[in-house]
C-alpha positions in Angstrom: 75.8 72.4 91.4 75.7 76.0 91.8 75.7 79.2 89.9 76.1 83.1 91.1 75.3 85.4 88.9 76.4 89.0 90.2 75.4 92.5 89.1 75.8 96.2 90.4 78.6 97.4 89.4 79.6 100.3 87.3 82.3 103.5 87.3 81.7 105.7 90.0 83.9 108.6 91.5 86.0 108.1 94.7 84.1 109.0 97.9 80.4 107.6 95.9 78.9 103.9 96.9 77.6 101.6 95.7 76.2 97.9 96.2 76.5 94.5 94.6 74.6 92.0 94.0 74.8 88.0 93.6 72.1 85.7 93.4 72.9 81.9 93.8 70.2 79.6 92.0 70.7 75.6 91.4 71.9 73.8 94.7 71.2 76.4 96.9 70.4 74.2 100.3 73.5 72.9 99.8 75.3 76.7 99.6 77.2 77.4 102.7 79.9 80.0 102.9 79.0 83.2 100.8 82.0 85.9 99.6 83.2 88.6 97.6 85.9 88.6 95.6 87.8 90.6 94.0 91.1 90.7 90.9 92.5 93.9 90.8 94.8 94.3 87.1 97.7 93.1 87.1 97.2 90.9 90.4 95.8 88.2 92.0 92.2 87.6 93.4 91.8 88.5 96.5 89.0 87.4 99.4 87.6 90.8 100.8 84.2 89.6 103.0 82.4 86.1 103.6 79.1 85.7 105.2 77.5 82.1 106.2 75.1 80.9 107.0 74.1 81.4 110.5 75.0 85.0 109.4 78.9 84.8 111.0 80.7 88.1 109.3 84.5 88.4 108.3 86.1 90.4 106.2 90.3 91.8 104.6 91.5 94.0 107.0 92.1 96.6 104.4 88.1 96.8 103.2 87.0 96.5 107.0 84.8 99.5 108.4 84.1 100.5 104.8 82.7 96.7 102.9 79.6 95.8 104.0 78.4 92.0 103.1 75.4 90.6 104.1 72.2 88.0 102.7 69.5 87.3 101.9 68.7 83.8 102.5 65.0 84.2 101.1 66.8 85.4 98.0 69.1 83.2 98.1 71.4 87.2 96.7 74.7 87.8 98.3 75.3 91.4 98.8 78.1 93.6 99.2 77.7 97.6 100.2 81.0 99.6 99.7 81.2 103.2 100.6 84.0 105.6 100.9 84.9 104.5 97.2 88.8 104.8 96.5 90.3 104.6 93.5 92.9 101.7 95.2 88.9 99.2 94.8 88.7 98.8 91.0 88.7 95.7 90.0 86.7 92.8 88.6 84.3 91.4 92.1 84.1 87.9 91.7 81.4 86.3 94.1 81.8 83.0 95.1 80.1 80.3 96.6 80.8 76.8 98.9 78.4 74.3 98.5 77.8 70.6 98.7 79.7 69.5 102.1 82.0 72.5 102.0 83.9 69.8 98.9 83.0 72.5 95.8 84.0 76.2 94.9 82.0 78.4 92.5 82.8 82.1 91.1 80.3 84.4 89.3 81.1 85.8 86.0 82.3 88.9 87.5 81.1 92.0 88.0 83.7 95.3 86.7 84.1 98.4 89.3 85.9 101.3 88.1 86.4 104.3 90.5 87.4 107.2 88.7 88.8 110.5 91.0 
């Protein structure tokens, strides 16, 4: 199994920046794509960015240009840098990992991001 622990969330003013971290443990050699999702209050969880082991990256259109996902395979950690934060970025950010030949999907517990005006 894979365990994921996110950190780095908090209360930030609009226009500020945050870097979220997600540390993986457990069956890390079997991890394939890792990603970040966010869930605003009353809304469905949505994928915002994903990164493969080789570094191929995808972003959802609404965050492209402000969000940067990166991965340190040596530290088993994936990061999400968010610049120019907007109030609509408020929500719980979850880390995910597809592992074991893409048969399973692990989730972290989530980290809260609140953007104030």
